[in-house]
N, C-alpha and C positions, 0 to 999 in steps of 0.2 A: 448769306442767303437763307431765307426762311423756308422751312419745309412744312407741309401740311401734316398735322398730327393725326395719327390713325385713331379712328373711333374705337373707344374701349368696348370690348365684348366681355360680358360677364360669364364666368365659368359656371355660375349657378343656373339651374333650370328656371325658366320664367314662371310667373305665378300661376298661369293657367295650366302649365304642365304639372305643377306640384299638386293641383287639384284633380287633374285628369287621370293620373296614374292610379290613385286609390279608388276613384269612381269606377274605372274600367275593371280593376281587380274585384271590386264588390259585385259588379254585374256578372262577371265570369263565375264567381263563387255561387251567386244566387242561381244562375242558370244551371250549374253543375248539380246543385242541390235538388233540382226537380227530377233527377234520375237516380232514385234510390239504389237500383241495381248496380249502376256505375260507381256510386259512392261506396257501396258495400265491397265491390270487387277491387276497385283501384285505390280507394282511400282507406277504408276501415281495415281491410285485410292486408294490403301491401304497404301503404305509406305510413299510416298511423302507428303500427307496432314499433317501427324504427324510432319514431318521435318519442313515444312513451318510454321505450327502452333507454334512450339517451337521457331523458329527464330523470328517470329513477336511478340510473347509474351515477348521474351528476350530483343529485341531491339526497339520494337514499341513505348514504353513509353518514350524513349529518345527524347528530343526536337530537337536534331540535328542528322545528319547521322553518326552512328558509323562506317559504311562501308567507308564513305568518309574520316574519320579520319585515318582509317587503310590504305586506298589508299595513303593519304598524307604522312604518316610515311614511307610507302614502297617507294614512289617516292624520298623522302629525302634520304633514305637508299641507293637507287640505285645511286643517284647523288654523295653521299659521297664516295661510293665505286669506282665510275668511276674516281673521282678526285684522290683517293688513287692509283688507277691503273696507271693513267697518271704520277703521281709522281714517282712511282716505276720504270716505263719504262724509264722515263727521267734519273733517277739515275742508270739505268742498274742493278736493283736489282730484276728484274722479269724474272726468268728462266723458262725453259720448264717444269720442274718438278712441279712448282707451278701452271702453266697454266693447266697442265694435271689434277692435283688434283681438281682445281676449276671447270674445265669443267665437271668432273665426278660428283662433288657435285651438280652442276647446273642441270645435266641430272637426277640425282636421285630425286632432289626436284621437277623437272617437272613431273616425273612419278607419284609421290604422289599427286601433285596438280591436275593432270588429274583424278586420282582415286577419290579424295575428291569431285572435281567438278561434276563428273558424279553421285556419290552417293547422293549428296545433292540437285541436280537439273538437271544436263546435260542429264540424261537418258530420260527426257521429250521430247527431240528432236526426239526420236524414237517411241513415242506413236502413237496410231491411231488418237486421238484428236477430234476436233470439228466436222469434217466430219462424223465420226462414230457416235458421240453422237446425231447429228441433222439429220443423214441419208441424208447427202448432197453429191453431186458429183461435185467436182470442175473441171468441164470439160471446154473445149473451148466454146466460145459463138460467135454468129454471130454479124455482124455490126448492124443489126436491134435491136437485144436484148440490145446491148450497148446503142444505141440511145434512146430506150424506157426507159432504166434505168436512163440515164442522164436527160431526160425530166421530169420524175417523181421526181427526186432529185431536180431539179431547182424549181419546183412548191412547194415542201415541204420546201426547203431552204428559199425561199422568204417568205412564210407564217410564218415560225418560226422566221425569223428575224423581221418581222412586230410585232409578238407577244411580242418580247423583248422590243419594244418601239422605240422611235426615236433616233437621234444621241446623245442625252443627257443621254442615258442609262448608269447607273453606274455599272461597273462590280464588282462582289464580290471579296473579298481578296483572296490571295493564300490559306490561311488556310480554308476559307469557301468553296473554290472549292474542296480542298482535302477532307473535311468533307462530302460534297455533293456527291463526288465520292463513298464514303462508302455507303451512302444512296441509290445511284443508283444501286449498286451491291445488296444491301439488297432487293431492289424492284424486280430485275430481277430473283432472285433465286426462287421466287414463281412460275415462268414459267419454268425456267431451273435450277433445284436444283443442278446440277453439277457445276454451277457457284457461288456456295456459298463462300463468303469471310468473314472471321472473323478476328478481331484484326488488326485494321488499322496500317500500318507501311509505310507511304508515307511521304517523307521529301523533302524540297527544297534542291537542290544540294549545297554543300559547295564549289564545284568546278565549279560554273556557268561560270566564264570567260573562263576556260579551255575547258569546255563542249561546249560552244558556238563557240569557236575557232575551235574545232574539228567538228562542224556541227551537234551536236546531241541535240534532244529535251528532252530526258530523258534516263534513263538506270536503269537496275535492277542489284543489287549486290547479286549473288547467295550464297555468303559466309555469309552474314548477314541477307539475306531475305528482305532487305529494297528496296523500289522503290524510286528513286530520280528523281525529275522533274526540268528541267531548268527554272528558274523563269524569264528569259529574254523573254520568249515566249509571243506573243500577248495573252491577257486574253481569247479571244474567242476560242483559239486553245488549251489552257491548259487542259480543261476537257477531250478532246480526248486523249491527251498524258498521262494524269494521269491514266485514265481507261486502256490504253494500257499497261502501266507498271504494273498495278495491275493484269492484265491477266497473265503476266509472273509469278507473285507471286503465283498464284493458279495453276501453273503447265503447262501453255501453252508456250512452248519455241519458237515455230515457230513464226516468225514476222508476217506472213500473218494471222495466227490464232489469235494472240494477237490483231492485228488491227481490225479483223472482230468482235471479242468479244467486243472490245471497242466500235465499231459501234453499236452492238446489245444493249449493256448497255446504250449507249447514246439515241438511238431512243425509248427505253422502259422507259426512265427516265421521271419523272413528272416535271423535271426542263427544261424549254425552252432553257436555255443556253447550257445544255448538249446535247439536241436534235440538236440544231443548230451546235454545234462543231462537232458532228458525221457526220451530213449531209454535212458540209463544207469540211471535209476531203474526204468523198466519192466523192463529186463533183470535187474537185481538181484532184483526181486520175483518175476518170472515164473520165472526159472531156479532160484531158491530153492525155489519150489513144485514145479517139475519134478523137482528133486533128491529130493523126498520120494516122487514117483510113479515116476520112472525115473532112477535114480542115474547110470547110464552115459551116458544121453542128455544129462543136464545136464553131465557131465564133458566130453563131446565139444564141447558149446557153449563151455565155458570154454577149451578148447584152440583153438577156432576164432577166438577174439578176436584182434584186432590187438595187437601188442606194446605199443603206447601205451595201448590200452584196458586191457590186463592191468596195466600200471603204475598207471593211475588206480584200478583195482579194488584193487590192493595198498595204495595210499595211503589209499583210503577205509576199507579193512579196518583198517589201523593206526590211523586216526582213531577208528573205533568202539571198538576194543579199548582205546585210550588213555583213553576216557571211562568205562570200566566201573569201578564201585565198589560198596560195600555199600548206599549210599543209593538209587542209581538204580532197582533193582528195586522198592523200596518206593514211590517216587514214581510209577513206571510202573503199579503195581498200583492206586494211588489214582486215577490218570487213567483206567485201565481201567474202574473202577467208575463214574466220572463219565460216561464215554461210554455205558455200559450204562444208566445212569439217564436218559440223554437219547435213548432209543429206538435206540441202536446196539448191537444184540444181540451182535455180534462183538467189542464192546469195542475194545481197542487193536489187535486183528487186523483191524479194518475198514480200516486202511491198505492191507492186502493185497488188498482187493477191487478195487483198480486193475486187476488182471489181467482180472477179469470184464468190467469196463467196456470195456477195450481190445479184447477179443475180440468183444464185441457191436458195438462201433463199427466194427470192421474188417469184420464180416459184413454190416452194414447199408449202410455207405458205400463198402466196397471199397477202403479205404486205411487207412494207419496214422495 
């Protein structure tokens, strides 16, 4: 006797469900991002610290960057697939059906990448941030306020460079700078508890040549929680960059905020090199802006620099000029669009907002 066979039911979700889930999650993430106070209270303060803590505990102990290894494997994978694609096209074995399938797979992977990125770090772009925590107003400032700031910075910069010693000053090693960065954060948390940093996870970049060619001093890997520093940097600039990337690690995604926090950590440090590095960055940024507003005032500031500071400025300028190439502007433009897509309207120029934060801080707290 013949029996009717039961219709086979797949245990896998249908195609529409596999698209619906990521789309719903993206809508929820986007809706949540429109409420900065909620992001600050529930994500940046309560959820994200546990995520970053776990990341740094998991990968911080490794002597090399796990994230850089993953990036390298991914780059090799992309190159291999590009070569494979070229071969298939050459042999006319690449039809529209295959192209359509791979395009949909790429889109689906991009959706999930966006979801993971926002859950483990990206939502920090939408937080209230340092302005709320320090009760600062990053408003526009007058020419006189800018001039006064730069004059104060010049005095402090010269004094700090003299404190370091003469031209024979021996800079600490990269590891010593990274370790001292951790000490600097440990010091500032006494005054600003919300800048608490635990479990050091800062590594020299394994992709230094590529990073230098792209024109970057350091970068943060949100997927591994590691901060990478370009070891080609002049040593006097490395403390500022290191502390900047560490600010990203503790949840400050905005470039202007990360720079301002690095500045705060530097000037509150007991280490003269860290204070010098923070002041050096602020001088470069502030005097550059002053030069656009009052050229001769900016020139007088340059002439007022200590000879050793002038030498360091020359070294830094040569370092920047040495990295210029045809690829760097393209990469910078891509990163500019990325920043604007993440609610930083000034794009790559948001780095320069450090000046506004410094002026506000000085007006409110009466110190640099």
